[in-house]
N, C-alpha and C positions, 0 to 999 in steps of 0.2 A: 590474357587470352583464355585463361580457364573460366572466367565468368561469362565470356561470350559463348564459349563452347556449351557449357552447361545450358545456358538459356536456348541455344538453337537445337540441342539434342532433345530435350523435354519440350514439346510443343505444348500439349494441354494434358496429356496423360500424368505426367509428373505432378502438375498442379492439382489434378484431381477436379477439374472443373466439369460442368455438365455438357 
């Protein structure tokens, strides 16, 4: 569940995408 939450919480800001 931690992996899914982390992916849902950071949409694109955490990834630093344009």
